[in-house]
Every structure is written in structure tokens, then in C-alpha cells.
C-alpha positions as CSV (number, residue, x, y, z in Angstrom):
1,M,-0.1,0.3,0.1
2,P,2.4,2.6,0.9
3,R,4.3,2.0,-2.8
4,V,0.5,2.8,-4.1
5,L,-0.1,5.6,-2.1
6,S,3.3,7.3,-2.8
7,R,1.6,7.5,-6.5
8,L,-0.2,10.5,-4.9
9,Q,2.8,12.2,-3.5
10,N,4.9,12.3,-7.2
11,S,4.3,15.4,-9.4
12,S,5.2,13.5,-12.4
13,A,2.2,11.1,-12.1
14,M,0.1,14.2,-12.0
15,S,-2.1,15.8,-14.6
16,V,-5.0,18.4,-15.2
17,V,-8.0,16.8,-15.0
18,H,-11.8,17.1,-15.4
19,D,-13.2,15.0,-12.7
20,D,-16.6,14.9,-14.3
21,V,-16.2,12.9,-17.7
22,H,-19.0,11.4,-19.4
23,V,-20.5,11.8,-22.7
24,G,-22.9,14.4,-21.7
25,N,-19.9,16.8,-21.0
26,F,-18.6,16.6,-24.7
27,L,-19.4,18.8,-27.6
28,L,-19.3,16.9,-30.8
29,P,-18.6,18.3,-34.2
30,R,-21.5,18.1,-36.7
31,S,-18.9,17.2,-39.7
32,E,-15.2,17.5,-39.0
33,G,-12.8,18.6,-36.0
34,A,-12.4,18.3,-32.4
35,A,-14.4,17.6,-29.6
36,K,-14.9,19.8,-27.0
37,L,-14.9,18.6,-23.2
38,I,-17.2,21.3,-21.4
39,D,-18.0,21.6,-18.0
40,W,-14.9,22.4,-16.1
41,Q,-16.4,23.1,-12.4
42,T,-14.5,20.4,-11.0
43,W,-11.2,20.1,-12.5
44,T,-8.5,19.6,-10.4
45,A,-4.8,18.4,-10.4
46,D,-4.8,14.8,-9.5
47,L,-3.6,11.2,-11.1
48,A,-3.6,11.6,-14.7
49,A,-5.7,8.2,-14.8
50,R,-8.4,9.6,-12.8
51,D,-11.1,10.6,-15.7
52,L,-10.5,7.0,-16.8
53,A,-11.2,5.6,-13.6
54,H,-14.4,8.1,-13.8
55,M,-15.7,7.6,-17.0
56,I,-14.8,3.2,-17.4
57,A,-15.2,2.6,-13.8
58,Y,-17.9,4.9,-12.5
59,V,-20.0,5.5,-15.5
60,W,-20.1,2.3,-17.2
61,F,-22.2,-0.9,-16.4
62,P,-20.5,-3.8,-15.3
63,S,-20.5,-5.5,-18.5
64,A,-19.2,-2.8,-21.0
65,R,-15.9,-2.3,-18.1
66,R,-15.2,-5.9,-18.4
67,G,-15.2,-6.3,-21.8
68,L,-13.3,-2.7,-22.6
69,E,-11.6,-2.0,-19.5
70,D,-8.2,-3.1,-19.8
71,H,-8.4,-2.8,-24.2
72,L,-9.0,1.0,-23.6
73,L,-6.1,1.4,-21.0
74,R,-3.9,-0.3,-23.0
75,H,-4.8,2.1,-26.0
76,Y,-4.6,5.0,-24.3
77,R,-1.0,4.2,-22.9
78,E,-0.3,3.5,-27.1
79,R,-1.6,7.1,-27.5
80,L,0.0,8.7,-25.3
81,A,3.4,6.8,-26.1
82,T,2.7,8.1,-29.6
83,L,3.0,12.1,-28.4
84,G,6.1,11.2,-26.4
85,V,4.7,10.6,-23.1
86,E,6.2,7.9,-21.0
87,Y,3.7,5.9,-18.9
88,A,4.6,2.9,-17.7
89,W,1.9,-0.2,-17.7
90,D,2.3,-0.9,-14.3
91,D,1.8,2.7,-12.9
92,L,-1.2,3.5,-15.1
93,W,-2.6,0.2,-13.9
94,T,-2.2,1.6,-10.2
95,D,-3.3,5.0,-10.6
96,Y,-6.3,3.6,-12.5
97,R,-6.8,1.1,-9.3
98,L,-6.5,3.9,-7.1
99,S,-8.5,6.3,-8.9
100,V,-11.3,3.9,-8.6
101,I,-11.3,3.3,-4.9
102,R,-10.9,7.2,-4.1
103,K,-13.7,7.8,-6.3
104,S,-15.9,4.9,-4.8
105,E,-15.2,6.9,-1.6
106,R,-17.3,10.0,-2.8
107,K,-20.6,8.0,-3.9
108,P,-23.3,9.3,-1.8
């Protein structure tokens, strides 16, 4: 547990996170262009995987999560690598699981 929690004190593991990522917070272009993420009232600096945890573990039904979770996390990591961002798989998986646990603590 100390190694896992140490990720919360590692500034290189931090990123700007939206913290309320779901399809209702995206504006999609009618034909071409980039999607826009709106409603930034809950943004914070946290583990880079926090938004993934919110979207996958907190919003999706368990059946969708089971079928896509691993694939999407690996795709996310591969996409970051193409942009020059190194995110070791073990760190991503640890950050994701820790974010799921921490997100679950806030449920009413």
C-alpha cells in the first residue's frame, strides 16, 4: 500500500483532470473537427488516470467495463507513447485502480 499511495505524492504522475467525464460533457462537431470537453467546474490536479477511472468504472455498466477496460487503458497508454509521453503500464494500472477506489469513496 505505501508504494501505491506514494503515487499521490509523485508530481510526475499528476495532470489536469476534468473529474466529471461523461458523454454529456462533450460537444461533438457536426462533420469535422475536434470534440470539446465542457463543464470544467470540478477540475483538479490529480493522477492522470482519474478521468479514465471516472468514465470507465464510475459511469459505465459493469458488463461494458469488463469487456473494454483493459483494451482501452492499453490504447490510452499507446496513444500517449505516440505523443512522447511515457506512462509505464504498472503505473497506469496502479493509478487507475487507486482512482477507482478514491472515486468510490465519494459516492453518496
